[in-house]
C-alpha positions as CSV (number, residue, x, y, z in Angstrom):
1,M,101.0,-182.0,68.6
2,R,98.7,-180.0,70.8
3,K,95.1,-179.2,69.6
4,V,94.4,-175.5,69.1
5,T,91.8,-174.6,71.7
6,C,89.0,-172.1,71.5
7,R,91.0,-169.9,73.9
8,D,94.0,-170.0,71.5
9,E,91.8,-169.1,68.5
10,L,90.1,-166.4,70.4
11,L,93.4,-164.8,71.5
12,I,94.6,-164.8,67.8
13,A,91.3,-163.3,66.7
14,T,91.1,-160.5,69.3
15,R,94.7,-159.5,68.8
16,S,94.2,-159.3,65.1
17,I,91.0,-157.2,65.6
18,I,92.8,-154.9,68.0
19,Y,95.8,-154.4,65.8
20,A,93.6,-153.7,62.7
21,K,91.5,-151.2,64.5
22,G,94.3,-149.6,66.5
23,D,92.1,-149.7,69.6
24,N,92.1,-152.2,72.4
25,R,88.3,-152.6,72.3
26,F,86.1,-155.1,70.5
27,T,82.8,-156.8,70.6
28,I,81.7,-160.5,70.9
29,K,80.3,-160.1,67.4
30,E,83.6,-159.0,66.0
31,A,85.4,-161.9,67.6
32,I,82.9,-164.5,66.4
33,E,82.8,-163.1,62.8
34,Y,86.6,-163.1,62.7
35,M,86.8,-166.7,63.9
36,E,84.1,-167.8,61.4
37,R,85.8,-166.1,58.5
38,N,88.9,-168.1,59.5
39,N,87.1,-171.4,59.5
40,T,86.9,-172.0,63.2
41,T,85.5,-175.4,64.3
42,Y,84.0,-173.9,67.5
43,A,80.3,-173.0,67.8
44,E,79.3,-169.4,68.4
45,S,78.1,-170.4,71.9
46,T,81.5,-171.8,72.8
47,I,83.3,-168.7,71.6
48,S,80.8,-166.5,73.5
49,T,81.2,-168.5,76.7
50,H,85.0,-168.3,76.5
51,L,85.0,-164.5,76.0
52,T,82.3,-163.6,78.4
53,S,82.9,-166.1,81.2
54,R,85.8,-168.5,81.1
55,C,88.5,-165.9,80.0
56,C,87.0,-162.7,81.4
57,S,88.8,-161.4,84.5
58,N,85.8,-159.5,85.9
59,A,83.2,-162.2,85.2
60,K,81.7,-164.4,88.0
61,K,83.6,-167.7,88.2
62,H,81.4,-170.5,86.9
63,H,84.1,-172.7,85.6
64,A,86.7,-174.9,87.3
65,V,89.4,-173.4,85.1
66,T,89.4,-169.7,84.2
67,Y,91.8,-167.2,82.6
68,N,92.3,-163.5,82.9
69,D,92.7,-162.7,79.2
70,Y,89.9,-160.1,78.8
71,E,88.1,-157.4,80.8
72,A,84.5,-156.5,80.2
73,L,84.1,-152.8,79.7
74,G,80.3,-152.8,79.5
75,N,77.7,-152.9,76.7
76,G,79.2,-156.0,75.2
77,V,82.6,-154.4,74.7
78,Y,85.8,-156.1,75.9
79,K,89.5,-155.4,76.0
80,L,92.5,-157.7,75.9
81,I,94.4,-157.4,79.2
82,N,97.9,-158.5,78.0
83,L,98.7,-157.3,74.5
């Protein structure tokens, strides 16, 4: 059985946030709070790094493995690229 990664949890969280709001925009704070309410095992810093760097299509590449899940819109707001 495969371990659920931070990326997996973050995708679930952001999709849930987007569907609840009816808007494909969310903040890091919303994602972290959602994951914490759902008992994530990941630290706030890990979640933040995944959203702002590892999984963000328009972030500078600082990691060996990156994903194009999100796009930074500015002012700490992000959108999910593939709903």
